[in-house]
C-alpha positions in Angstrom: 16.5 -28.7 -8.7 18.8 -26.0 -9.9 17.5 -23.4 -12.4 19.1 -24.0 -15.8 18.2 -20.6 -17.4 21.1 -18.8 -19.0 21.8 -15.2 -18.1 20.0 -12.6 -20.3 21.9 -9.7 -21.7 20.7 -6.4 -20.3 18.0 -4.9 -22.4 15.3 -2.2 -22.2 12.1 -3.7 -20.8 9.3 -4.2 -23.4 6.5 -1.7 -23.5 3.9 -4.5 -23.1 5.7 -5.7 -19.9 5.7 -2.2 -18.5 2.1 -1.7 -19.3 1.1 -5.0 -17.8 3.0 -4.3 -14.6 1.3 -0.9 -14.3 -2.1 -2.5 -14.9 -1.6 -4.7 -11.8 -1.2 -1.5 -9.8 -4.6 -0.5 -11.0 -6.0 -3.9 -9.9 -4.6 -4.0 -6.4 -5.4 -0.4 -5.7 -9.0 -1.1 -6.5 -9.0 -3.8 -3.7 -7.2 -1.4 -1.3 -9.7 1.3 -1.8 -12.9 -0.7 -1.9 -12.1 -3.3 0.8 -9.4 -1.9 3.1 -10.4 1.8 3.0 -14.0 2.3 2.2 -16.9 0.0 1.6 -16.0 -2.8 3.9 -15.3 -0.5 6.9 -18.6 1.4 6.2 -20.5 -1.9 6.0 -19.0 -3.1 9.4 -19.7 0.2 11.2 -22.6 1.9 9.6 -24.6 -1.1 8.2 -23.9 -4.0 10.6 -23.5 -2.0 13.9 -19.9 -2.7 14.5 -17.4 -0.4 16.2 -14.3 1.4 14.8 -12.3 -0.9 17.0 -13.8 -4.1 15.5 -12.5 -3.2 12.1 -9.3 -1.6 13.4 -8.4 -4.8 15.4 -9.1 -7.0 12.4 -7.0 -4.8 10.2 -4.1 -4.8 12.7 -4.2 -8.5 13.2 -4.0 -9.2 9.4 -1.0 -6.8 9.3 0.6 -8.6 12.2 0.5 -11.8 10.3 2.1 -10.1 7.3 4.6 -8.4 9.6 5.8 -11.9 10.7 5.7 -13.5 7.3 7.0 -10.7 5.1 10.8 -11.0 5.6 10.6 -14.8 5.0 8.5 -14.4 1.9 10.9 -11.8 0.5 13.9 -14.0 1.2 12.1 -17.1 -0.2 11.4 -15.2 -3.5 15.1 -14.4 -3.7 15.9 -18.1 -3.7 13.7 -19.2 -6.5 14.2 -18.5 -10.2 11.0 -16.3 -10.5 8.8 -14.2 -8.3 5.7 -14.3 -10.5 4.3 -17.7 -9.2 4.2 -16.1 -5.7 2.3 -13.1 -7.1 -0.2 -15.3 -8.9 -0.9 -17.5 -5.9 -1.4 -14.6 -3.5 -3.7 -12.7 -5.9 -5.9 -15.8 -6.5 -6.4 -16.4 -2.8 -7.1 -12.7 -2.2 -9.7 -12.5 -4.9 -11.5 -15.7 -3.7 -11.7 -14.5 -0.1 -12.9 -11.0 -1.3 -15.7 -12.7 -3.3 -16.9 -14.3 0.0 -17.0 -11.1 2.0 -20.4 -10.1 3.3 -22.2 -13.5 3.1 -22.3 -13.9 6.9 -22.3 -11.8 10.0 -19.7 -9.4 11.3 -17.4 -11.9 13.0 -17.0 -14.3 10.1 -16.8 -11.4 7.7 -13.8 -10.0 9.7 -12.1 -13.4 9.6 -12.5 -13.6 5.8 -11.3 -10.0 5.5 -8.1 -11.0 7.5 -7.4 -13.7 4.9 -8.0 -11.4 2.0 -5.8 -8.7 3.4 -3.0 -11.0 4.4 -2.7 -12.4 0.8 -3.2 -8.9 -0.7 -0.4 -7.4 1.4 1.9 -10.4 0.8 1.4 -10.1 -3.0 2.7 -6.5 -2.8 6.1 -7.8 -1.7 6.5 -9.8 -4.9 4.9 -7.1 -7.1 7.2 -4.3 -5.8 10.2 -6.5 -6.3 9.3 -6.8 -10.0 9.9 -3.1 -10.6 13.5 -3.6 -11.7 12.2 -6.1 -14.3 10.2 -3.4 -16.1 12.4 -0.3 -15.6 16.0 0.9 -15.7 17.9 3.0 -13.2 17.3 6.1 -15.4 13.5 5.7 -15.6 12.6 3.9 -12.4 11.0 7.0 -10.9 8.8 7.5 -14.0 7.8 3.9 -14.3 7.0 3.7 -10.6 5.1 7.0 -10.7 3.1 5.9 -13.7 2.2 2.7 -11.8 1.1 4.8 -8.9 -0.9 7.2 -11.1 -2.6 4.5 -13.2 -3.0 2.4 -10.0 -5.2 5.1 -8.5 -7.4 4.9 -11.5 -8.3 1.5 -10.1 -9.5 3.3 -6.9 -11.6 5.6 -9.1 -13.1 2.7 -11.0 -13.8 1.0 -7.8 -15.5 3.9 -6.1 -17.5 4.8 -9.2 -18.7 1.2 -9.5 -19.8 1.3 -5.8 -21.6 4.6 -6.4 -23.4 3.1 -9.4 -24.5 0.0 -7.4 -25.3 1.6 -4.1 -27.1 4.6 -5.4 -29.3 2.4 -7.6 -28.1 4.0 -10.8 -28.6 0.7 -12.7 -32.0 0.1 -11.2 -30.7 -2.6 -8.9 -32.6 -3.2 -5.6 -29.5 -2.7 -3.4 -29.6 0.9 -2.2 -26.9 2.1 0.2 -29.4 1.7 3.1 -29.6 -2.0 2.4 -26.7 -4.0 3.9 -26.9 -6.4 0.9 -25.6 -3.6 -1.4 -22.0 -3.5 -0.3 -21.5 -7.3 -0.4 -22.4 -7.1 -4.1 -19.7 -4.4 -4.4 -17.2 -6.8 -2.7 -18.0 -9.5 -5.3 -17.6 -7.2 -8.3 -14.3 -5.9 -6.8 -12.9 -9.4 -6.6 -13.8 -10.1 -10.2 -12.3 -6.8 -11.5 -9.1 -7.3 -9.4 -8.5 -10.7 -11.1 -9.3 -9.4 -14.6 -7.0 -6.5 -14.4 -4.2 -8.6 -12.9 -4.2 -11.2 -15.7 -2.0 -9.1 -18.1 0.7 -8.9 -15.5 0.7 -12.7 -15.1 1.0 -13.3 -18.8 3.2 -10.5 -20.2 5.7 -9.3 -17.5 8.8 -11.1 -18.7 10.9 -11.9 -15.6 14.5 -12.9 -16.3 15.2 -16.2 -14.4 17.9 -15.8 -11.8 20.9 -18.2 -12.1 21.9 -20.4 -9.2 18.4 -20.5 -7.7 16.3 -23.5 -6.8 12.7 -24.4 -7.4 10.2 -23.8 -4.6 10.6 -26.5 -1.9 12.6 -27.5 1.1 16.0 -26.3 -0.3 14.6 -22.9 -1.2 13.0 -22.5 2.3 16.3 -23.5 4.0 18.2 -21.0 1.9 15.6 -18.3 2.7 15.9 -18.9 6.4 19.7 -18.8 6.2 19.5 -15.5 4.3 16.9 -14.2 6.7 19.3 -14.7 9.6 21.8 -12.4 7.8 19.2 -9.7 7.1 19.8 -7.8 10.3 23.5 -8.1 9.9 23.4 -6.6 6.5 21.0 -3.9 7.7 23.4 -2.9 10.4 25.9 -2.2 7.7 23.4 -0.1 5.7 22.7 2.8 8.0 20.9 4.9 5.4 18.5 2.1 4.5 17.9 1.6 8.3 17.0 5.3 8.7 14.7 5.1 5.7 12.9 2.1 7.1 12.4 3.7 10.5 11.1 6.8 8.9 8.8 4.7 6.7 7.2 3.2 9.8 5.9 6.6 10.9 4.8 8.1 7.6 3.1 4.9 6.4 1.4 4.6 9.8 -0.1 8.1 9.5 -1.0 7.9 5.7 -2.5 4.4 5.8 -4.5 4.9 8.9 -5.8 8.2 7.6 -7.0 6.5 4.4 -8.5 3.4 6.2 -10.7 5.5 8.5 -11.5 8.4 6.3 -14.9 7.1 5.1 -16.0 6.7 8.8 -14.6 10.1 9.7 -16.4 11.9 6.9 -19.8 10.4 7.6 -19.6 10.7 11.4 -17.5 13.8 12.0 -17.7 16.1 8.9 -21.3 15.3 8.2 -21.1 13.9 4.7 -23.6 11.5 3.4 -22.2 8.2 1.9 -22.8 9.5 -1.6 -20.8 12.7 -0.8 -18.0 10.5 0.7 -17.8 8.6 -2.6 -17.6 11.8 -4.6 -14.9 13.2 -2.2 -12.9 10.0 -2.5 -13.1 10.1 -6.3 -11.7 13.7 -6.2 -9.0 12.3 -3.9 -8.3 9.5 -6.4 -7.9 12.0 -9.2 -5.5 13.9 -7.1 -3.6 10.7 -6.3 -3.4 9.9 -10.0 -1.9 13.3 -10.8 0.4 13.0 -7.8 1.8 9.6 -8.9 2.2 10.7 -12.5 3.8 14.1 -11.9 5.9 13.1 -8.9 7.6 10.3 -10.8 9.2 13.0 -13.1 10.0 15.1 -10.0 11.7 12.1 -8.4 13.9 11.6 -11.5 14.7 15.3 -11.5 15.5 16.1 -7.9 15.9 12.7 -6.4 13.7 10.5 -4.2 14.8 11.8 -0.8 14.0 15.6 -1.3 10.9 14.5 -3.1 9.7 12.5 -0.1 10.5 15.3 2.3 8.4 17.7 0.3 5.5 15.2 0.3 5.7 14.8 4.1 5.3 18.5 4.5 2.2 18.3 2.2 0.8 15.5 4.4 1.2 17.7 7.5 -1.0 20.4 5.9 -3.7 17.9 4.9 -3.8 16.4 8.4 -4.0 19.8 10.1 -6.9 20.9 7.9 -8.8 17.6 8.4 -8.9 17.6 12.2 -9.5 21.4 12.2 -13.0 21.1 10.5 -14.9 19.4 13.4 -12.5 20.7 16.1 -13.0 24.4 15.3 -16.4 24.2 13.7 -15.1 25.0 10.2 -17.4 24.6 7.2 -17.3 21.1 5.8 -17.0 22.7 2.3 -13.2 22.9 3.1 -12.9 19.1 2.6 -13.8 19.4 -1.1 -10.3 21.1 -1.4 -8.6 18.7 1.1 -9.7 15.6 -0.7 -7.7 16.2 -4.0 -4.8 17.6 -2.0 -4.7 14.5 0.3 -4.9 12.3 -2.8 -2.1 14.2 -4.4 0.1 13.6 -1.3 -0.8 9.9 -1.3 0.1 9.4 -4.9 3.3 11.4 -4.5 4.3 9.4 -1.4 4.5 6.0 -3.2 6.1 7.6 -6.3 9.0 8.7 -4.1 9.0 5.8 -1.7 9.7 2.9 -4.0 12.6 4.5 -5.9 14.3 5.5 -2.6 14.0 1.9 -1.4 15.6 0.6 -4.6 18.4 3.2 -4.4 19.3 2.2 -0.9 18.9 -1.6 -1.0 21.6 -4.0 -2.4 20.4 -5.3 -5.8 21.4 -8.9 -5.1 19.1 -9.0 -2.1 16.3 -6.9 -3.4 13.6 -9.5 -2.6 14.8 -9.9 0.9 15.0 -6.2 1.6 11.6 -5.7 0.0 10.3 -8.2 2.6 11.8 -6.0 5.2 10.3 -2.9 3.5 6.9 -4.6 3.6 7.6 -5.7 7.2 8.0 -2.1 8.5 5.0 -0.9 6.5 2.9 -3.7 8.0 4.2 -2.9 11.5 3.0 0.6 11.0 -0.4 -0.8 9.8 -0.6 -2.8 13.0 0.1 0.2 15.2 -2.0 2.8 13.4 -5.5 1.2 13.7 -4.7 0.3 17.3 -3.8 3.9 18.1 -7.0 5.0 16.4 -9.1 2.5 18.4 -7.4 3.5 21.7 -8.0 7.2 21.1 -11.6 6.9 19.8 -13.1 4.0 21.7 -10.6 3.5 24.6 -9.9 7.0 25.8 -13.0 8.5 24.2 -11.1 11.5 22.9 -12.9 11.4 19.6 -11.9 11.0 15.9 -10.4 14.5 15.4 -7.9 13.7 18.2 -7.0 10.5 16.4 -6.3 12.4 13.2 -4.3 15.0 15.0 -2.0 12.2 16.3 -0.7 11.7 12.8 1.0 15.1 12.8 3.9 14.2 15.2 4.3 10.9 13.3 5.0 12.9 10.1 7.5 15.1 11.9 9.4 12.1 13.2 9.4 10.5 9.8 10.8 13.7 8.2 13.6 13.8 10.8 14.7 10.3 9.9 14.4 10.8 6.1 16.4 14.0 6.4 19.3 12.1 7.8 19.4 9.6 4.9 22.3 10.0 2.4 21.0 8.5 -0.8 23.9 9.4 -3.0 25.4 6.6 -5.2 28.8 6.9 -3.4 27.3 6.5 0.1 25.0 3.6 -1.1 28.0 1.8 -2.6 30.1 2.1 0.5 27.4 1.6 3.1 27.6 -2.2 3.0 31.2 -1.9 4.4 31.0 0.8 7.0 28.6 0.4 10.0 27.3 3.6 11.4 24.9 4.5 14.2 21.4 5.5 13.4 
């Protein structure tokens, strides 16, 4: 059935809608830190006796599923009047699966993790595509940066909660040496994710899109038809294509760095788990500052130069990280690397989303955010596989795996440097095919 909503006149988004959208960033970043990056991987490797490759392969497989589904999901959301129902559904499934983590052995836990991560990553497609609903072209960098900055407070809350539970600060009988402790953290994470997501569900006012159909066979048929045209459109958008290729490399390096950092610090740098939690909280504070400050920088100098500066910062962080065990440097150095790496991470996403919105055609934003998610998930497939190959397959060690991120950042910078993100080029790119 056709949507009957009338077109809304352009207006500045309400503060409540903006705040609610930002709060969802806090919710989903809590899941990303606690489940994808820290406690679940430590539980698999340090508590349950699994290998780096066990977690790495499960993570890559979940990303492969999203890689296949993301373009269709984005195109499907373009064909329906609202994207919010998709975000609600994916969040609920993710929270339910997260609540079940740790109730069985390694194999079943990894399967449940795959489900949770697939729905978490799918939800990001719809969440990112809602940014135009809560911002204007003039303040998009600031709103996105605030989302990133406040979002990383979710990571801080998550790690702090884990520290309280696992270090027995509440008198609970679940110390970090007890494998039952981290499953309790998984359950609390699921509950907090849902609670912090609720304001977004209720108060982000999405303007219904005219000419769209309700979710069903007709919407799916339209989505598939639109999806067939995606690569044709992308061929006529060379700057968007360069950005997406560059994004494969820098997200590969950044995400894999974060995913395995807890394992790296405990097994290579010599940190205790308690020290890892403190280092990550410092990193989260840095990420919060990076997201908040870089949003203003993006609006000032533009998303492309902002992103190039951030990639240079990442190269410094990576070099310092693999140098500690490789050259026998003091582990104290990582207390400075942690906030610097966090700052680079927050700044990355503060520049990344506005550049995507500047380069993508507004009428196909959901479809191209599906493509945006697709290349990010492709990177997330490759990164853990490369890590597993270097660490467990070739037996070169974790410092060599970290060092492999350095050429990835260089390749990413080369592609981003060749992007022309001016309004004139973006407006004409849909008509003039060019080579990458």
